[in-house]
C-alpha positions as protocol buffer text, in pm:
chain_id: "A"
residue {
  index: 1
  type: UNK
  ca { x: 425 y: -566 z: -1194 }
}
residue {
  index: 2
  type: UNK
  ca { x: 735 y: -341 z: -1135 }
}
residue {
  index: 3
  type: UNK
  ca { x: 791 y: -174 z: -788 }
}
residue {
  index: 4
  type: UNK
  ca { x: 703 y: 165 z: -937 }
}
residue {
  index: 5
  type: UNK
  ca { x: 349 y: 48 z: -1003 }
}
residue {
  index: 6
  type: UNK
  ca { x: 273 y: -52 z: -650 }
}
residue {
  index: 7
  type: UNK
  ca { x: 151 y: 287 z: -509 }
}
residue {
  index: 8
  type: UNK
  ca { x: -108 y: 308 z: -771 }
}
residue {
  index: 9
  type: UNK
  ca { x: -221 y: -57 z: -733 }
}
residue {
  index: 10
  type: UNK
  ca { x: -245 y: 5 z: -355 }
}
residue {
  index: 11
  type: UNK
  ca { x: -440 y: 332 z: -400 }
}
residue {
  index: 12
  type: UNK
  ca { x: -688 y: 172 z: -623 }
}
residue {
  index: 13
  type: UNK
  ca { x: -749 y: -115 z: -362 }
}
residue {
  index: 14
  type: UNK
  ca { x: -768 y: 137 z: -89 }
}
residue {
  index: 15
  type: UNK
  ca { x: -982 y: 394 z: -252 }
}
residue {
  index: 16
  type: UNK
  ca { x: -1335 y: 228 z: -205 }
}
residue {
  index: 17
  type: UNK
  ca { x: -1235 y: 120 z: 155 }
}
residue {
  index: 18
  type: UNK
  ca { x: -1111 y: 487 z: 233 }
}
residue {
  index: 19
  type: UNK
  ca { x: -1440 y: 630 z: 88 }
}
residue {
  index: 20
  type: UNK
  ca { x: -1663 y: 417 z: 293 }
}
residue {
  index: 21
  type: UNK
  ca { x: -1468 y: 534 z: 604 }
}
residue {
  index: 22
  type: UNK
  ca { x: -1477 y: 901 z: 507 }
}
residue {
  index: 23
  type: UNK
  ca { x: -1126 y: 915 z: 404 }
}
residue {
  index: 24
  type: UNK
  ca { x: -927 y: 998 z: 89 }
}
residue {
  index: 25
  type: UNK
  ca { x: -670 y: 762 z: -82 }
}
residue {
  index: 26
  type: UNK
  ca { x: -350 y: 930 z: -225 }
}
residue {
  index: 27
  type: UNK
  ca { x: -84 y: 755 z: -425 }
}
residue {
  index: 28
  type: UNK
  ca { x: 248 y: 934 z: -350 }
}
residue {
  index: 29
  type: UNK
  ca { x: 289 y: 1309 z: -383 }
}
residue {
  index: 30
  type: UNK
  ca { x: 213 y: 1382 z: -25 }
}
residue {
  index: 31
  type: UNK
  ca { x: 486 y: 1570 z: 201 }
}
residue {
  index: 32
  type: UNK
  ca { x: 398 y: 1423 z: 534 }
}
residue {
  index: 33
  type: UNK
  ca { x: 559 y: 1663 z: 820 }
}
residue {
  index: 34
  type: UNK
  ca { x: 658 y: 2012 z: 761 }
}
residue {
  index: 35
  type: UNK
  ca { x: 906 y: 2208 z: 547 }
}
residue {
  index: 36
  type: UNK
  ca { x: 1214 y: 2121 z: 765 }
}
residue {
  index: 37
  type: UNK
  ca { x: 1140 y: 1750 z: 812 }
}
residue {
  index: 38
  type: UNK
  ca { x: 902 y: 1545 z: 596 }
}
residue {
  index: 39
  type: UNK
  ca { x: 879 y: 1198 z: 428 }
}
residue {
  index: 40
  type: UNK
  ca { x: 670 y: 1105 z: 119 }
}
residue {
  index: 41
  type: UNK
  ca { x: 487 y: 774 z: 171 }
}
residue {
  index: 42
  type: UNK
  ca { x: 415 y: 551 z: -134 }
}
residue {
  index: 43
  type: UNK
  ca { x: 50 y: 602 z: -61 }
}
residue {
  index: 44
  type: UNK
  ca { x: -169 y: 744 z: 228 }
}
residue {
  index: 45
  type: UNK
  ca { x: -521 y: 788 z: 342 }
}
residue {
  index: 46
  type: UNK
  ca { x: -626 y: 1135 z: 487 }
}
residue {
  index: 47
  type: UNK
  ca { x: -934 y: 1328 z: 622 }
}
residue {
  index: 48
  type: UNK
  ca { x: -1089 y: 1472 z: 319 }
}
residue {
  index: 49
  type: UNK
  ca { x: -1003 y: 1831 z: 449 }
}
residue {
  index: 50
  type: UNK
  ca { x: -628 y: 1788 z: 464 }
}
residue {
  index: 51
  type: UNK
  ca { x: -437 y: 1941 z: 177 }
}
residue {
  index: 52
  type: UNK
  ca { x: -161 y: 2185 z: 85 }
}
residue {
  index: 53
  type: UNK
  ca { x: 214 y: 2138 z: 32 }
}
residue {
  index: 54
  type: UNK
  ca { x: 273 y: 1971 z: 363 }
}
residue {
  index: 55
  type: UNK
  ca { x: 20 y: 1775 z: 566 }
}
residue {
  index: 56
  type: UNK
  ca { x: 99 y: 1717 z: 941 }
}
residue {
  index: 57
  type: UNK
  ca { x: -10 y: 1361 z: 951 }
}
residue {
  index: 58
  type: UNK
  ca { x: -226 y: 1105 z: 802 }
}
residue {
  index: 59
  type: UNK
  ca { x: -471 y: 838 z: 910 }
}
residue {
  index: 60
  type: UNK
  ca { x: -261 y: 568 z: 730 }
}
residue {
  index: 61
  type: UNK
  ca { x: 57 y: 549 z: 527 }
}
residue {
  index: 62
  type: UNK
  ca { x: 161 y: 283 z: 294 }
}
residue {
  index: 63
  type: UNK
  ca { x: 527 y: 203 z: 273 }
}
residue {
  index: 64
  type: UNK
  ca { x: 651 y: -51 z: -10 }
}
residue {
  index: 65
  type: UNK
  ca { x: 975 y: -218 z: 79 }
}
residue {
  index: 66
  type: UNK
  ca { x: 1253 y: -200 z: -176 }
}
residue {
  index: 67
  type: UNK
  ca { x: 1626 y: -293 z: -167 }
}
residue {
  index: 68
  type: UNK
  ca { x: 1807 y: -41 z: 77 }
}
residue {
  index: 69
  type: UNK
  ca { x: 1465 y: 98 z: 201 }
}
residue {
  index: 70
  type: UNK
  ca { x: 1454 y: 223 z: 560 }
}
residue {
  index: 71
  type: UNK
  ca { x: 1088 y: 286 z: 657 }
}
residue {
  index: 72
  type: UNK
  ca { x: 1061 y: 564 z: 888 }
}
residue {
  index: 73
  type: UNK
  ca { x: 835 y: 414 z: 1156 }
}
residue {
  index: 74
  type: UNK
  ca { x: 946 y: 660 z: 1436 }
}
residue {
  index: 75
  type: UNK
  ca { x: 881 y: 944 z: 1215 }
}
residue {
  index: 76
  type: UNK
  ca { x: 540 y: 853 z: 1152 }
}
residue {
  index: 77
  type: UNK
  ca { x: 472 y: 778 z: 1513 }
}
residue {
  index: 78
  type: UNK
  ca { x: 604 y: 1122 z: 1631 }
}
residue {
  index: 79
  type: UNK
  ca { x: 345 y: 1279 z: 1377 }
}
residue {
  index: 80
  type: UNK
  ca { x: 59 y: 1056 z: 1506 }
}
residue {
  index: 81
  type: UNK
  ca { x: -12 y: 845 z: 1191 }
}
residue {
  index: 82
  type: UNK
  ca { x: -270 y: 614 z: 1323 }
}
residue {
  index: 83
  type: UNK
  ca { x: -170 y: 305 z: 1095 }
}
residue {
  index: 84
  type: UNK
  ca { x: 127 y: 206 z: 886 }
}
residue {
  index: 85
  type: UNK
  ca { x: 73 y: -56 z: 599 }
}
residue {
  index: 86
  type: UNK
  ca { x: 415 y: -215 z: 501 }
}
residue {
  index: 87
  type: UNK
  ca { x: 408 y: -425 z: 170 }
}
residue {
  index: 88
  type: UNK
  ca { x: 716 y: -620 z: 82 }
}
residue {
  index: 89
  type: UNK
  ca { x: 671 y: -733 z: -274 }
}
residue {
  index: 90
  type: UNK
  ca { x: 981 y: -954 z: -280 }
}
residue {
  index: 91
  type: UNK
  ca { x: 870 y: -1161 z: 22 }
}
residue {
  index: 92
  type: UNK
  ca { x: 502 y: -1122 z: -80 }
}
residue {
  index: 93
  type: UNK
  ca { x: 412 y: -991 z: 288 }
}
residue {
  index: 94
  type: UNK
  ca { x: 185 y: -730 z: 421 }
}
residue {
  index: 95
  type: UNK
  ca { x: 235 y: -589 z: 776 }
}
residue {
  index: 96
  type: UNK
  ca { x: -12 y: -373 z: 924 }
}
residue {
  index: 97
  type: UNK
  ca { x: 82 y: -166 z: 1225 }
}
residue {
  index: 98
  type: UNK
  ca { x: -149 y: 37 z: 1468 }
}
residue {
  index: 99
  type: UNK
  ca { x: -27 y: 327 z: 1684 }
}
residue {
  index: 100
  type: UNK
  ca { x: -51 y: 244 z: 2051 }
}
residue {
  index: 101
  type: UNK
  ca { x: -143 y: 500 z: 2330 }
}
residue {
  index: 102
  type: UNK
  ca { x: 226 y: 507 z: 2434 }
}
residue {
  index: 103
  type: UNK
  ca { x: 331 y: 630 z: 2093 }
}
residue {
  index: 104
  type: UNK
  ca { x: 481 y: 322 z: 1962 }
}
residue {
  index: 105
  type: UNK
  ca { x: 336 y: 70 z: 1704 }
}
residue {
  index: 106
  type: UNK
  ca { x: 206 y: -289 z: 1733 }
}
residue {
  index: 107
  type: UNK
  ca { x: 101 y: -551 z: 1465 }
}
residue {
  index: 108
  type: UNK
  ca { x: -240 y: -554 z: 1425 }
}
residue {
  index: 109
  type: UNK
  ca { x: -478 y: -815 z: 1239 }
}
residue {
  index: 110
  type: UNK
  ca { x: -700 y: -573 z: 1095 }
}
residue {
  index: 111
  type: UNK
  ca { x: -728 y: -199 z: 1044 }
}
residue {
  index: 112
  type: UNK
  ca { x: -906 y: 14 z: 1293 }
}
residue {
  index: 113
  type: UNK
  ca { x: -997 y: 261 z: 1018 }
}
residue {
  index: 114
  type: UNK
  ca { x: -1107 y: 66 z: 720 }
}
residue {
  index: 115
  type: UNK
  ca { x: -1243 y: -259 z: 639 }
}
residue {
  index: 116
  type: UNK
  ca { x: -915 y: -444 z: 561 }
}
residue {
  index: 117
  type: UNK
  ca { x: -624 y: -625 z: 722 }
}
residue {
  index: 118
  type: UNK
  ca { x: -289 y: -781 z: 615 }
}
residue {
  index: 119
  type: UNK
  ca { x: -422 y: -1116 z: 509 }
}
residue {
  index: 120
  type: UNK
  ca { x: -717 y: -954 z: 301 }
}
residue {
  index: 121
  type: UNK
  ca { x: -476 y: -710 z: 129 }
}
residue {
  index: 122
  type: UNK
  ca { x: -215 y: -972 z: 53 }
}
residue {
  index: 123
  type: UNK
  ca { x: -469 y: -1174 z: -127 }
}
residue {
  index: 124
  type: UNK
  ca { x: -581 y: -880 z: -341 }
}
residue {
  index: 125
  type: UNK
  ca { x: -230 y: -778 z: -456 }
}
residue {
  index: 126
  type: UNK
  ca { x: -87 y: -859 z: -796 }
}
residue {
  index: 127
  type: UNK
  ca { x: 222 y: -994 z: -675 }
}
residue {
  index: 128
  type: UNK
  ca { x: 541 y: -1000 z: -893 }
}
residue {
  index: 129
  type: UNK
  ca { x: 609 y: -1337 z: -1080 }
}
């Protein structure tokens, strides 16, 4: 699978888990932030009522590492994104970060939002050959 197909694959995997938690999975196309400063994560989970051109935050964002990629972890923390899922297809690694009370992130063994974690997600992904 090419890198370009990863957001859709992750959205499909996350969708039933998100629905069970009362969240909505979105593959790309979300401007997280505001008109003057925003990022477009590869996929994300949101409260069902969030919508519009820009959303102020998300429950979870997914970032897929690619060559020269610079994941915007501090940007997401400033906006109160509860969890960040980082997928590195070249290394076949999944990292899950949870927002700490002090505003930084720490690695977590399982999501606090949905029934998943880095190990279970890594086993479900269709890694490139």
